[in-house]
N, C-alpha and C positions, 0 to 999 in steps of 0.2 A: 502494500500499500504506499510506503514512504517513497520508491522510486516512481510510481504514478502521481504521487502528489507533486514530486520534483518535476517531473516530465511536462505536467500541466503546468505548473507556475513557471516554467521556463518558457514554454511554448507563447504564453501569454506575453509575458515581457520580450521575446522578441519580436514579437506581431505588433506591441506596441511601438515597438523603437522603430520597427520597418514603417508604419505610418508616421512617427515622427520624420524619419528620414525623407520622405516623400513629402510632406509639408514644406519642412526645409527647402527641398529641392524644386517645389513649386515659388515659393517666397523668393527664391533666389534669380531664379527664371524669370519673375515678374520685375524682382528690384534691378537686373541687368537688362531689363528693354525688351524682355520676350512680349510677343502679342498671344493673346487670349484666343485669336482665331487661327495660329500657326499649329500645324502638325503637332510640333514638338509640345506646345501647351496641352493639345488632345491625348498626345501619350502618356503625358504625365495625369492628366485626369483618370486616363483609365488605369494606370497602375495605383493610383490613389485607391478606386472603385476597389481593385484587387485587395489592395494591403488592408483598406477597410474592413471587408470581407471576413479575410484572415483573422484580422485583428476580433471582430465580434466573434466568429466561430471558436476563438480561443478563449474568450471571454464566455460563451455558452459552455465551454468544455469544463469551466471551474465548477460547475453545478456537480459534476461528479466528486469533488472532495465535500468530505463531511462540513456541516452547516459553520463549526466551530472554526475548523481550518480556515475555511472559505471567507469567515467574515473577519478573521484576523487578517489574513492577505489583504484583502479589500481595504481594509481600514488603513494599512500600511502604506496601502498605493496611496490613497487619498490625503495620506499625510504628507505624502513625499511630492506633492506635486502643487 
């Protein structure tokens, strides 16, 4: 059970980081003068959708954790943001 718990938490953290990295890439693109009608921007948005979808799935997978572990983990995440 401990290994599953660690895997689910790490997966969530990885997907959260991926979503943040995409947000950073979009911001950098736009601040660098990138156009919202460009193919590059559309690609970033497509990547954003996928990253968010994966992050949401990882969040839902935390439901497999015992409720006390899930509450503690999510509480820690909220405190760190």
